[in-house]
BAFI-3210 file (N, C-alpha, C; in Angstrom, 3 decimals, decimal comma, padded with zeros to 6 digits):
// residues 226
n [1|2|3|4|5|6|7|8|9|10|11|12|13|14|15|16|17|18|19|20|21|22|23|24|25|26|27|28|29|30|31|32|33|34|35|36|37|38|39|40|41|42|43|44|45|46|47|48|49|50|51|52|53|54|55|56|57|58|59|60|61|62|63|64|65|66|67|68|69|70|71|72|73|74|75|76|77|78|79|80|81|82|83|84|85|86|87|88|89|90|91|92|93|94|95|96|97|98|99|100|101|102|103|104|105|106|107|108|109|110|111|112|113|114|115|116|117|118|119|120|121|122|123|124|125|126|127|128|129|130|131|132|133|134|135|136|137|138|139|140|141|142|143|144|145|146|147|148|149|150|151|152|153|154|155|156|157|158|159|160|161|162|163|164|165|166|167|168|169|170|171|172|173|174|175|176|177|178|179|180|181|182|183|184|185|186|187|188|189|190|191|192|193|194|195|196|197|198|199|200|201|202|203|204|205|206|207|208|209|210|211|212|213|214|215|216|217|218|219|220|221|222|223|224|225|226]
n.u [000,975|000,531|001,879|001,005|-001,380|-002,907|-002,664|-004,640|-006,966|-007,847|-008,066|-010,490|-011,753|-011,808|-009,530|-007,370|-005,547|-004,125|-003,735|-000,174|000,976|003,163|004,896|007,225|006,371|003,335|000,967|-000,330|-003,672|-005,753|-008,502|-010,117|-013,126|-013,046|-013,824|-012,833|-009,971|-007,958|-007,939|-006,987|-004,717|-003,257|-003,187|-001,506|000,834|001,793|002,667|004,568|006,682|007,608|008,756|007,095|005,399|003,680|002,635|-000,043|-003,036|-005,431|-008,696|-011,475|-014,619|-016,981|-020,485|-023,743|-025,069|-024,135|-024,478|-024,722|-023,221|-020,967|-017,989|-015,433|-012,367|-009,501|-006,458|-004,277|-001,262|000,676|004,167|005,525|006,098|007,373|005,474|003,233|002,442|002,348|000,021|-001,945|-001,988|-003,465|-005,755|-006,839|-007,056|-008,023|-008,512|-010,943|-011,839|-011,553|-012,377|-009,542|-008,345|-006,107|-007,365|-007,794|-005,643|-006,198|-006,227|-007,093|-006,450|-006,516|-009,132|-010,105|-009,500|-010,883|-013,330|-013,379|-013,026|-015,548|-017,427|-020,171|-022,955|-026,149|-029,562|-032,242|-031,745|-029,161|-028,050|-026,972|-024,469|-022,897|-021,311|-020,290|-020,327|-021,372|-020,176|-018,716|-018,807|-021,527|-020,457|-018,088|-018,756|-019,938|-017,652|-016,269|-018,194|-018,096|-015,564|-015,734|-017,155|-015,912|-013,301|-012,929|-015,428|-017,884|-021,230|-023,108|-024,935|-026,243|-027,721|-030,150|-029,298|-026,612|-024,834|-022,884|-024,486|-023,924|-024,693|-026,790|-025,864|-023,456|-022,132|-020,653|-018,455|-017,097|-016,312|-014,492|-012,535|-011,962|-011,481|-008,948|-007,558|-008,468|-008,937|-008,967|-010,619|-012,483|-013,955|-016,685|-017,893|-018,229|-019,994|-023,299|-026,521|-027,005|-024,528|-023,343|-021,928|-022,856|-021,392|-021,857|-021,230|-022,237|-020,812|-019,886|-018,676|-017,366|-015,770|-014,355|-013,440|-012,398|-009,759|-007,997|-004,834|-003,260|-001,981|001,445|001,780|002,467|001,237|000,053|-001,754|-004,184|-003,896|-002,476|001,188|003,659]
n.v [-001,096|002,201|004,963|007,482|006,985|005,820|007,825|009,759|008,298|007,794|010,544|011,501|010,072|008,878|010,176|012,574|015,659|017,434|020,762|022,240|023,378|023,542|021,876|020,991|020,105|019,038|016,151|013,197|011,728|009,309|007,354|004,275|002,256|-000,549|-003,039|-002,560|-003,029|-004,696|-003,301|-000,436|-001,435|-002,266|000,178|001,729|000,014|000,322|003,418|002,497|001,252|003,378|004,557|006,614|006,253|006,272|005,351|003,194|003,367|002,587|003,615|004,112|005,233|007,109|007,628|008,331|008,186|006,377|002,575|000,584|002,761|003,346|003,729|001,963|002,321|002,615|004,635|006,562|008,623|010,137|010,744|013,974|015,283|016,516|015,560|015,608|018,239|019,207|017,782|019,024|021,508|020,876|019,934|021,529|024,475|026,770|026,312|024,616|020,763|020,203|019,123|018,587|019,450|017,990|015,461|013,907|012,209|009,898|006,408|002,808|001,969|003,752|004,297|002,171|002,150|004,414|003,206|001,642|003,074|004,676|004,028|002,041|-000,834|-000,650|-000,266|-002,313|-005,375|-005,057|-004,322|-002,104|000,823|002,836|006,025|007,665|010,879|013,450|015,426|016,780|019,624|020,815|021,368|019,922|016,925|016,820|017,198|015,055|012,975|013,240|012,589|009,579|008,938|009,595|008,897|006,171|005,136|004,404|004,261|006,649|008,913|011,798|011,823|013,096|013,325|014,352|012,270|009,999|007,756|004,693|003,269|000,166|-001,188|-000,878|-001,442|-004,225|-003,527|-001,621|-003,209|-004,991|-003,154|-002,620|-004,730|-006,290|-004,932|-005,050|-005,392|-008,205|-008,533|-006,688|-007,318|-007,118|-005,059|-005,084|-007,063|-008,215|-008,603|-011,288|-012,575|-013,407|-011,735|-011,958|-012,466|-012,113|-014,673|-016,342|-017,155|-016,869|-013,731|-012,966|-015,270|-015,249|-012,929|-011,238|-010,760|-011,541|-010,712|-008,337|-009,224|-010,296|-008,939|-008,871|-009,790|-008,600|-008,944|-009,379|-007,427|-005,104|-005,067|-002,393]
n.w [000,098|-000,921|000,660|-000,039|-001,060|000,816|002,732|000,955|000,622|003,083|004,175|002,922|004,415|007,703|008,576|009,759|009,973|012,275|013,890|013,842|016,425|018,706|017,508|014,854|012,719|010,963|011,998|011,463|012,259|013,678|014,311|015,397|015,771|018,309|017,078|014,740|014,972|013,556|011,032|011,722|012,758|010,234|008,870|010,803|010,909|008,385|008,218|010,399|008,814|007,203|009,504|010,751|012,762|015,803|019,078|019,595|020,780|023,189|023,957|026,244|026,002|028,109|027,948|027,932|025,662|023,935|023,305|026,189|027,422|026,980|024,580|022,505|021,384|019,209|018,687|017,109|016,587|014,359|013,932|013,609|010,227|007,217|005,198|005,943|006,225|003,754|003,051|005,045|003,833|001,319|002,285|004,131|003,304|004,558|007,114|007,318|006,381|003,260|-000,266|-002,229|-005,480|-006,001|-005,430|-007,633|-008,114|-006,621|-006,572|-007,320|-004,738|-002,958|-003,018|-001,982|000,782|001,466|001,131|003,223|005,294|005,259|003,667|002,483|002,353|000,802|000,451|-001,424|-000,086|000,183|-002,196|-003,463|-002,823|-000,827|-000,417|002,680|002,540|003,940|005,369|003,935|001,747|-000,526|-002,869|-002,887|-002,647|-005,036|-006,884|-005,932|-006,505|-009,749|-009,815|-009,499|-011,231|-013,822|-013,613|-012,206|-013,494|-012,453|-011,918|-010,210|-008,009|-006,208|-002,857|-000,882|001,348|001,135|000,645|-001,200|-003,801|-004,867|-007,944|-008,333|-010,719|-010,927|-008,738|-008,629|-010,203|-008,725|-006,377|-007,632|-008,286|-005,621|-004,106|-004,110|-001,939|000,174|003,749|005,622|007,980|007,354|005,331|005,616|004,971|002,134|001,275|000,604|001,902|001,671|001,684|-000,147|-002,928|-006,164|-009,448|-012,888|-013,535|-011,900|-009,485|-006,191|-005,385|-003,342|-002,677|-005,249|-005,809|-003,439|-001,445|-003,576|-005,359|-007,325|-010,284|-010,088|-007,681|-004,262|-001,070|002,294|004,907|003,326|001,464|-000,783|-000,524|000,587]
ca.u [-000,044|001,398|001,361|-000,203|-003,069|-003,510|-003,485|-005,878|-008,123|-008,053|-008,416|-011,738|-012,867|-011,620|-008,236|-007,184|-004,123|-004,089|-002,812|001,017|000,876|004,619|005,674|007,843|005,297|001,811|001,068|-001,626|-004,330|-006,691|-009,245|-011,453|-013,795|-012,511|-013,884|-011,953|-008,893|-007,209|-007,901|-006,269|-003,067|-002,786|-002,646|-000,318|001,963|002,350|003,428|005,872|007,460|008,244|009,191|006,427|004,557|003,714|001,845|-001,304|-003,558|-006,870|-009,809|-012,821|-015,196|-017,939|-021,181|-025,022|-025,465|-023,816|-025,042|-023,676|-022,869|-019,411|-017,590|-014,226|-011,815|-007,909|-006,169|-002,573|-000,947|001,979|005,515|005,435|006,571|006,719|004,513|001,814|002,445|001,811|-001,337|-002,706|-002,175|-004,142|-007,002|-007,000|-006,241|-008,530|-008,674|-011,632|-011,649|-012,417|-011,803|-008,665|-008,320|-005,428|-007,814|-007,915|-004,517|-006,694|-006,157|-007,914|-006,168|-007,012|-010,403|-010,348|-009,221|-012,072|-014,753|-013,321|-013,570|-016,730|-018,543|-021,177|-023,937|-027,491|-030,661|-032,978|-030,554|-027,937|-027,087|-026,400|-023,499|-022,708|-020,227|-020,749|-019,508|-022,263|-019,466|-018,275|-019,776|-022,027|-019,561|-016,904|-019,309|-020,078|-016,309|-016,029|-019,193|-017,435|-014,029|-015,872|-017,759|-014,976|-011,987|-013,405|-016,459|-018,777|-022,627|-023,795|-025,740|-025,964|-028,577|-030,513|-028,287|-025,263|-024,122|-023,013|-025,149|-023,343|-025,825|-026,801|-025,236|-021,785|-021,465|-019,644|-016,975|-016,524|-015,869|-013,592|-011,614|-011,263|-011,228|-007,476|-006,881|-009,592|-008,319|-009,940|-011,665|-013,335|-014,730|-018,309|-018,282|-018,311|-021,047|-024,504|-027,298|-026,930|-023,316|-022,593|-022,229|-022,828|-021,124|-022,578|-020,891|-022,951|-020,063|-019,825|-017,739|-016,415|-014,682|-013,671|-012,605|-012,044|-008,462|-007,135|-003,889|-003,288|-000,951|002,288|001,952|002,270|-000,013|-000,137|-003,486|-005,014|-003,669|-001,001|002,476|003,965]
ca.v [000,274|003,254|005,984|008,683|006,364|005,906|009,376|010,587|007,610|008,351|012,153|011,495|009,381|009,091|010,504|014,053|016,383|018,674|022,013|022,053|023,573|023,875|021,208|021,562|019,700|018,475|014,949|012,595|011,253|008,323|006,566|003,402|001,536|-001,813|-004,173|-002,425|-003,028|-005,157|-002,447|000,613|-001,998|-002,358|001,515|001,690|-000,865|001,281|004,466|002,100|000,916|004,515|005,261|007,871|005,741|006,658|004,298|002,765|003,425|002,059|004,169|003,863|006,623|007,152|008,764|007,534|008,117|004,872|001,689|000,133|003,326|003,422|003,075|001,802|002,804|002,681|005,741|007,001|010,033|009,744|011,597|015,072|015,391|017,237|015,158|015,970|019,866|019,160|017,331|019,822|022,351|020,586|019,533|022,517|025,533|027,679|025,459|023,421|020,183|020,280|017,951|019,457|019,079|016,795|013,916|013,169|011,482|008,811|005,340|001,907|001,627|004,807|004,221|000,856|003,198|005,423|002,815|000,681|003,983|005,633|003,036|000,735|-001,308|-000,091|-000,552|-003,638|-006,760|-004,521|-004,339|-000,837|000,913|004,224|006,704|008,830|012,089|014,257|016,366|017,753|020,696|020,191|021,205|018,996|016,079|017,210|016,878|013,290|012,195|013,359|011,410|008,248|008,489|009,749|007,941|004,773|004,437|004,121|005,073|007,083|009,972|012,304|011,803|014,338|013,297|014,616|011,216|009,532|006,370|003,767|002,402|-001,345|-002,092|-000,501|-002,269|-005,275|-002,845|-001,152|-004,360|-005,550|-002,179|-002,237|-006,000|-006,588|-004,105|-004,876|-006,004|-009,131|-008,265|-005,514|-007,670|-007,214|-004,014|-005,240|-008,129|-008,074|-009,252|-012,954|-012,653|-014,127|-011,047|-012,456|-011,782|-012,522|-015,982|-016,745|-017,466|-015,787|-012,761|-013,298|-016,198|-015,184|-011,509|-010,715|-011,255|-011,786|-009,883|-008,109|-010,208|-009,866|-008,374|-009,801|-009,056|-008,488|-009,063|-009,131|-005,757|-005,103|-004,657|-001,026]
ca.w [000,414|-001,074|001,905|-000,787|-001,610|002,301|003,041|000,098|001,133|004,725|004,399|002,771|005,491|009,034|008,981|010,250|010,280|013,382|013,466|014,465|017,898|019,153|016,690|013,541|011,506|011,377|012,237|011,119|013,689|013,159|015,388|014,892|016,705|018,928|016,167|013,698|015,270|012,780|010,134|012,117|012,869|009,258|008,755|011,487|010,329|006,950|008,906|011,034|007,909|006,977|010,690|011,380|013,849|017,417|019,907|019,169|022,101|023,445|024,763|026,586|026,063|028,520|027,483|027,912|024,048|023,417|023,579|027,201|028,291|026,476|023,330|022,612|020,192|018,919|018,062|016,799|015,894|013,739|014,232|012,655|009,130|006,069|003,957|006,458|006,076|002,467|003,003|005,646|003,154|000,637|002,790|005,091|003,056|005,395|008,442|007,383|005,511|001,723|-001,149|-002,994|-006,758|-006,369|-005,379|-009,021|-007,889|-005,947|-007,382|-006,540|-003,229|-002,101|-003,030|-000,984|001,928|001,337|001,343|004,400|006,138|005,372|002,757|003,420|001,324|001,350|-000,683|-001,249|000,063|000,422|-003,434|-003,559|-002,057|-000,633|000,443|003,851|002,479|004,311|006,380|003,034|001,253|-001,741|-004,165|-002,795|-003,233|-006,673|-007,255|-005,742|-007,811|-010,920|-009,600|-009,138|-012,645|-014,887|-013,493|-011,935|-014,403|-011,548|-011,880|-008,904|-007,598|-004,536|-002,286|-000,232|002,797|000,841|000,343|-002,566|-003,885|-006,155|-008,264|-008,284|-011,703|-010,842|-007,458|-009,192|-011,025|-007,480|-005,683|-008,487|-007,958|-004,321|-003,393|-003,849|-001,003|001,488|005,031|005,829|008,841|006,515|004,058|005,793|004,463|000,734|001,268|000,492|002,845|001,390|002,339|-001,172|-004,053|-007,465|-010,553|-014,111|-013,964|-010,626|-008,687|-005,353|-005,695|-001,961|-003,065|-006,382|-005,818|-002,281|-001,235|-004,671|-005,284|-008,520|-010,536|-009,898|-006,343|-002,951|-000,161|003,584|005,440|002,077|000,743|-001,338|000,402|000,122]
c.u [001,066|000,916|000,721|-001,276|-003,451|-003,845|-004,314|-006,799|-008,659|-008,689|-009,863|-012,532|-012,450|-010,080|-008,486|-005,849|-004,381|-003,140|-001,198|001,260|002,416|005,360|006,188|006,873|004,182|002,029|-000,375|-002,241|-005,406|-007,353|-010,417|-011,697|-013,004|-012,764|-013,131|-010,317|-007,699|-006,821|-007,037|-004,909|-002,463|-002,257|-001,424|001,082|002,515|002,995|004,502|006,951|008,067|008,860|008,586|005,361|004,802|002,971|000,835|-001,787|-005,201|-007,676|-010,993|-013,668|-016,716|-018,863|-022,477|-025,603|-025,125|-024,222|-024,064|-023,375|-021,354|-019,026|-016,031|-013,816|-010,177|-007,899|-004,735|-002,561|000,046|003,185|005,025|006,473|006,243|005,487|003,169|001,633|001,698|-000,017|-002,367|-002,935|-003,343|-005,819|-007,639|-006,654|-006,626|-008,927|-009,664|-011,535|-012,230|-011,917|-010,993|-008,715|-007,179|-006,124|-008,046|-006,650|-005,211|-006,911|-007,099|-007,726|-006,682|-008,432|-010,971|-010,576|-010,552|-013,116|-014,471|-013,726|-014,848|-018,007|-019,364|-022,364|-025,120|-028,327|-031,422|-031,732|-029,400|-027,067|-026,510|-024,834|-023,276|-021,625|-020,697|-019,934|-020,264|-021,527|-018,720|-019,514|-020,452|-021,458|-018,430|-017,680|-019,648|-018,713|-016,065|-017,143|-018,329|-016,423|-014,590|-016,413|-016,981|-013,936|-012,271|-014,753|-017,415|-020,038|-022,950|-024,572|-025,597|-027,443|-028,941|-029,711|-026,997|-024,319|-023,770|-023,433|-024,383|-024,503|-025,518|-025,769|-023,831|-021,169|-020,545|-018,221|-016,525|-015,820|-014,702|-012,377|-010,855|-010,818|-009,792|-006,897|-007,479|-008,796|-009,473|-011,153|-012,802|-014,095|-016,407|-018,574|-018,789|-019,391|-022,501|-025,576|-027,288|-025,712|-022,673|-023,081|-021,871|-022,008|-021,878|-022,229|-021,599|-022,183|-020,229|-018,439|-016,918|-015,342|-014,028|-012,827|-011,761|-010,916|-007,555|-006,321|-003,868|-002,081|000,622|002,829|001,904|001,404|000,385|-001,257|-004,229|-005,079|-002,071|000,036|003,151|005,361]
c.v [001,239|004,327|007,182|008,241|006,132|007,158|010,000|009,701|008,141|009,696|012,201|010,899|009,714|009,761|012,241|014,291|017,688|019,936|021,841|022,264|024,142|022,985|021,749|021,402|018,923|016,918|014,395|011,887|010,462|007,784|005,772|002,882|000,292|-002,512|-003,574|-002,740|-003,376|-004,045|-001,247|-000,105|-002,123|-000,870|001,776|001,223|-000,017|002,521|003,993|001,965|002,149|005,537|006,798|007,306|006,190|005,406|004,276|002,471|003,289|002,937|003,952|005,185|006,654|008,192|007,778|007,602|006,740|003,923|000,962|001,061|004,044|002,979|003,026|002,131|002,657|003,854|005,758|008,307|009,605|010,826|012,884|014,935|016,337|016,991|015,487|017,480|019,939|018,794|018,448|020,938|022,061|020,629|020,728|023,623|026,545|027,285|024,678|022,329|020,266|018,972|018,912|018,802|017,849|015,437|013,121|012,191|009,974|007,716|004,165|001,534|002,642|004,622|003,176|001,551|003,513|004,647|002,001|001,895|004,361|004,983|001,994|000,317|-001,037|-000,811|-001,914|-004,801|-006,140|-004,549|-003,372|-000,652|002,623|004,815|007,596|009,912|013,603|015,473|017,254|018,553|020,013|020,340|020,537|017,548|015,797|016,396|015,373|012,459|012,210|012,451|009,941|007,827|008,567|008,883|006,573|004,142|003,872|004,991|005,575|008,420|010,528|012,262|013,050|014,537|013,757|013,395|010,714|008,035|005,458|002,923|000,882|-002,042|-001,721|-000,885|-003,150|-004,510|-002,170|-002,143|-004,996|-004,460|-002,404|-003,486|-006,555|-006,179|-004,184|-005,877|-007,195|-008,909|-006,954|-006,263|-007,501|-006,075|-004,120|-006,324|-007,766|-008,737|-011,058|-013,394|-013,612|-013,092|-011,928|-011,723|-012,476|-014,236|-016,831|-017,191|-016,212|-014,805|-012,605|-014,151|-015,865|-014,229|-011,028|-011,361|-011,650|-010,884|-009,714|-008,781|-009,673|-009,303|-009,169|-008,843|-009,495|-008,449|-008,761|-007,970|-006,054|-004,350|-003,465|-001,531]
c.w [000,186|-000,177|001,158|-001,002|-000,258|002,845|002,075|000,730|002,326|004,791|003,702|003,684|006,717|009,585|009,461|010,203|010,963|012,944|014,257|015,802|017,822|018,213|015,556|012,271|011,744|011,584|011,961|012,083|012,969|014,248|014,994|015,848|017,151|017,614|014,706|013,768|014,227|011,409|010,690|012,428|011,407|008,675|009,683|011,213|008,877|007,537|009,508|009,928|007,368|008,269|011,238|012,082|015,231|018,035|019,679|020,378|021,955|024,453|024,774|026,981|026,791|028,227|027,540|026,687|023,586|024,342|024,967|028,038|027,951|025,127|023,330|021,373|020,305|018,222|017,912|016,264|015,716|014,198|013,031|011,243|007,722|005,149|004,825|006,446|004,949|002,533|003,746|004,554|001,990|000,977|003,602|004,428|003,817|006,871|008,590|006,408|004,264|000,889|-002,074|-004,648|-007,049|-005,789|-006,745|-009,340|-007,073|-006,806|-006,446|-005,288|-002,512|-001,984|-002,051|000,273|002,120|001,903|002,739|005,577|006,255|004,048|003,164|002,161|002,159|000,076|-000,325|-001,448|000,124|-000,954|-003,923|-002,832|-001,905|000,269|001,404|003,315|002,725|005,052|005,238|002,476|000,000|-003,035|-004,053|-003,034|-004,436|-007,141|-007,302|-006,754|-009,119|-011,084|-009,900|-010,490|-013,757|-014,778|-013,042|-012,711|-013,535|-011,788|-010,624|-009,031|-006,154|-003,987|-001,453|001,107|002,433|000,833|-000,828|-002,875|-005,150|-006,514|-008,459|-009,443|-011,680|-009,513|-007,851|-009,438|-009,652|-006,726|-006,371|-008,297|-006,581|-003,481|-003,096|-002,354|000,476|002,590|005,410|006,712|008,260|005,485|004,409|005,153|002,868|000,620|001,546|001,683|002,859|001,780|000,900|-002,493|-005,650|-008,423|-011,678|-014,110|-012,845|-009,406|-007,480|-005,441|-004,278|-002,047|-004,221|-006,284|-004,891|-001,906|-002,386|-005,292|-006,676|-009,055|-010,416|-008,507|-005,167|-001,954|001,366|004,044|004,568|001,457|000,193|-000,437|-000,286|-000,933]
res [m|r|i|d|q|l|l|l|g|s|m|l|g|d|g|c|i|s|t|k|g|l|s|k|h|h|r|f|s|l|a|h|s|e|k|q|l|e|y|i|t|f|k|h|e|i|f|k|q|y|k|l|d|n|k|l|s|y|y|i|i|k|n|e|r|y|k|n|g|e|f|r|e|f|r|f|k|t|k|g|h|k|i|f|d|k|y|r|m|l|f|y|p|e|g|k|k|i|v|p|d|r|i|n|k|l|e|a|e|g|l|a|i|w|f|m|d|d|g|y|r|t|g|n|n|l|k|g|a|m|f|s|t|s|g|f|s|k|e|d|v|i|k|l|k|d|l|l|e|n|k|f|k|l|k|c|s|i|h|a|s|n|e|i|y|i|w|v|q|s|v|p|r|l|i|e|l|i|s|p|f|i|v|p|s|m|k|y|k|v|l|n|k|s|d|e|l|q|e|s|t|g|e|p|i|c|s|q|v|l|g|t|p|k|k|g|s|t|t|t|g|g|v|q|s|p]
***
């Protein structure tokens, strides 16, 4: 997994680059729920390979609005580095996160990260798919829709909730694009209600596609190694 694709995909999803404070450079931070430990560990290991990692920490957040009165999650914040200064300027030019023009550099790897962060199946028998983009402005969501349609050839539309809906007929292509990079524990994100996404051949896509690396690549935890 290339670090630029990890960052682009994460910044569309759950990633954050905070202000520098007293530090020389910005840092990237991330949090995922307890059930997504394998996923956040996968991301943490990529930063570790570039010697940008810090400790992965476990938190229990007490609040009555959560089921059982608490929410458990894992978090980490990277070391400061000039690469994060660059992404801070791209995504927060005036302090609020936006979708920069450089998002056209997003590839299938980054698309997979984005879907694992903020994508989900929806519709009748979960045959459609959705990207949760309500945190972005209408203009930015249109930019993302154009990217999905023009670069990835995915038919999609913007719902009233400001989320991007991937049409049922385009879901097989979406799955084909992202499946080589899906972390095993996140496969539930791409499965439909019957747990057997069918391609035109009638074979379950979960066995035919998921976890199958691109030709000539090696995998670690079901995704391409950097």
